C-alpha positions in Angstrom: 0.0 0.0 0.0 2.9 2.4 0.8 4.2 2.0 -2.8 0.8 2.6 -4.3 -0.3 5.7 -2.4 2.6 7.5 -0.8 4.9 9.9 -2.6 8.4 8.8 -3.4 10.0 10.6 -0.4 7.7 8.7 2.0 7.9 5.2 0.6 11.0 4.2 2.4 9.9 5.4 5.8 8.9 3.0 8.5 5.4 2.7 9.8 6.4 4.5 13.0 7.7 7.5 11.0 4.5 7.5 8.9 2.4 7.3 12.1 4.2 10.3 13.7 4.1 12.3 10.5 0.6 11.7 9.4 -1.6 10.0 12.0 -0.5 12.0 15.0 -2.1 15.3 13.8 -4.1 17.7 15.9 -7.7 17.7 14.9 -11.2 17.0 15.9 -13.4 13.9 15.4 -17.1 14.7 15.0 -19.8 12.1 15.2 -23.1 12.8 13.5 -25.8 10.2 12.9 -23.9 7.4 11.3 -20.9 9.3 10.1 -17.5 10.1 11.6 -15.7 13.2 10.3 -12.1 14.1 11.0 -11.5 17.9 11.0 -7.9 18.8 10.3 -6.7 22.4 9.8 -5.4 23.2 6.3 -2.5 24.9 8.1 -1.0 21.5 9.1 2.2 20.8 7.2 1.0 17.4 6.0 -2.5 18.4 5.1 -1.8 18.6 1.3 -0.1 15.2 1.6 -3.2 13.7 3.2 -5.4 15.0 0.4 -3.0 13.5 -2.2 -3.0 10.1 -0.5 -6.8 10.1 -0.3 -7.1 10.9 -4.0 -4.7 8.1 -4.9 -6.7 5.6 -2.8 -9.9 6.8 -4.4 -8.3 6.2 -7.9 -7.3 2.7 -6.9 -10.8 1.9 -5.7 -12.4 3.3 -8.9 -10.1 1.2 -11.0 -10.7 -1.9 -8.9 -7.0 -2.3 -8.0 -7.5 -2.3 -4.2 
């Protein structure tokens, strides 16, 4: 999965580095009816990277290469 969705500079990183770089972001989780939303400030340094990764995952799902 790392090779498919992460940019070249992030592919060689270990899971711990990815976790601290991407997953440990300040934000809020909102629960409404049957949905969970994660609110992250666009000022976060890795916000653009998260959007890029989500787009690549969506492309894989649409092509059926998941």
